[in-house]
C-alpha positions as CSV (number, residue, x, y, z in Angstrom):
1,X,-88.6,43.7,4.2
2,X,-90.1,47.0,5.3
3,X,-88.3,48.9,2.5
4,X,-89.5,46.4,-0.1
5,X,-93.1,46.9,1.2
6,X,-92.6,50.7,1.1
7,X,-91.3,50.5,-2.5
8,X,-94.1,48.2,-3.5
9,X,-96.6,50.6,-2.0
10,X,-95.1,53.6,-3.9
11,X,-95.0,51.5,-7.1
12,X,-98.7,50.6,-6.6
13,X,-99.7,54.2,-6.2
14,X,-97.6,55.2,-9.2
15,X,-99.4,52.6,-11.3
16,X,-102.7,53.9,-10.1
17,X,-101.8,57.5,-11.0
18,X,-100.5,56.8,-14.5
19,X,-103.0,54.1,-15.5
20,X,-105.7,54.7,-18.1
21,X,-107.8,51.6,-17.4
22,X,-110.0,51.1,-14.3
23,X,-108.7,47.6,-13.7
24,X,-105.1,48.8,-13.5
25,X,-106.2,51.7,-11.3
26,X,-107.9,49.4,-8.9
27,X,-105.0,47.0,-8.9
28,X,-102.6,49.8,-8.2
29,X,-104.7,51.2,-5.3
30,X,-105.1,47.8,-3.7
31,X,-101.3,47.0,-4.0
32,X,-100.5,50.5,-2.6
33,X,-102.9,50.1,0.3
34,X,-102.0,46.6,1.3
35,X,-98.2,47.2,0.9
36,X,-98.5,50.5,2.7
37,X,-100.3,48.8,5.7
38,X,-97.6,46.1,5.7
39,X,-94.8,48.7,5.7
40,X,-96.5,50.7,8.4
41,X,-96.8,47.5,10.6
42,X,-93.2,46.6,9.9
43,X,-91.9,50.1,11.0
44,X,-94.1,49.9,14.1
45,X,-92.7,46.5,14.9
46,X,-89.2,47.8,14.5
47,X,-89.9,50.6,16.9
48,X,-91.5,48.4,19.5
49,X,-88.5,46.0,19.4
50,X,-86.1,48.8,19.7
51,X,-87.7,50.2,22.9
52,X,-88.8,47.0,24.7
53,X,-86.9,45.3,27.4
54,X,-85.6,41.8,27.4
55,X,-88.1,39.2,28.8
56,X,-85.4,37.5,30.9
57,X,-84.3,38.7,34.2
58,X,-80.9,38.1,35.9
59,X,-80.8,36.0,39.0
60,X,-80.1,39.2,41.0
61,X,-83.3,40.8,39.7
62,X,-85.3,37.6,40.5
63,X,-83.9,37.5,44.1
64,X,-84.7,41.2,44.6
65,X,-88.3,40.6,43.5
66,X,-88.7,37.6,45.7
67,X,-87.3,39.5,48.7
68,X,-89.7,42.4,48.0
69,X,-92.7,40.0,47.8
70,X,-91.8,38.0,50.9
71,X,-93.3,39.3,54.1
72,X,-90.9,40.7,56.7
73,X,-92.0,38.3,59.5
74,X,-94.9,36.0,59.8
75,X,-95.9,36.9,63.4
76,X,-96.5,40.6,62.6
77,X,-99.6,39.7,60.6
78,X,-101.0,37.1,62.9
79,X,-104.5,37.9,64.0
80,X,-104.6,40.9,61.7
81,X,-106.8,41.1,58.7
82,X,-110.0,42.6,57.6
83,X,-112.8,42.9,60.2
84,X,-115.8,40.7,59.6
85,X,-118.5,42.3,57.5
86,X,-121.4,43.9,59.4
87,X,-124.8,42.2,58.8
88,X,-127.4,44.2,57.0
């Protein structure tokens, strides 16, 4: 799809360059711009998909995250916290 959009953008700009009528020139410029933007977004999407990680984690990764988020023991934090705010 991205190569079709690239070819259509080039064809649109080619039509705009070789045309002698203002209507055909405007049509070629619009086709070139819209297809060029579409091709750019298609190539950007391809690059993002190639460099992104999978959204799913293995059970080992989930267990490691749960272990890291779980506090070591509940009695070490008892009575500890932020001091009360001082009145102003």
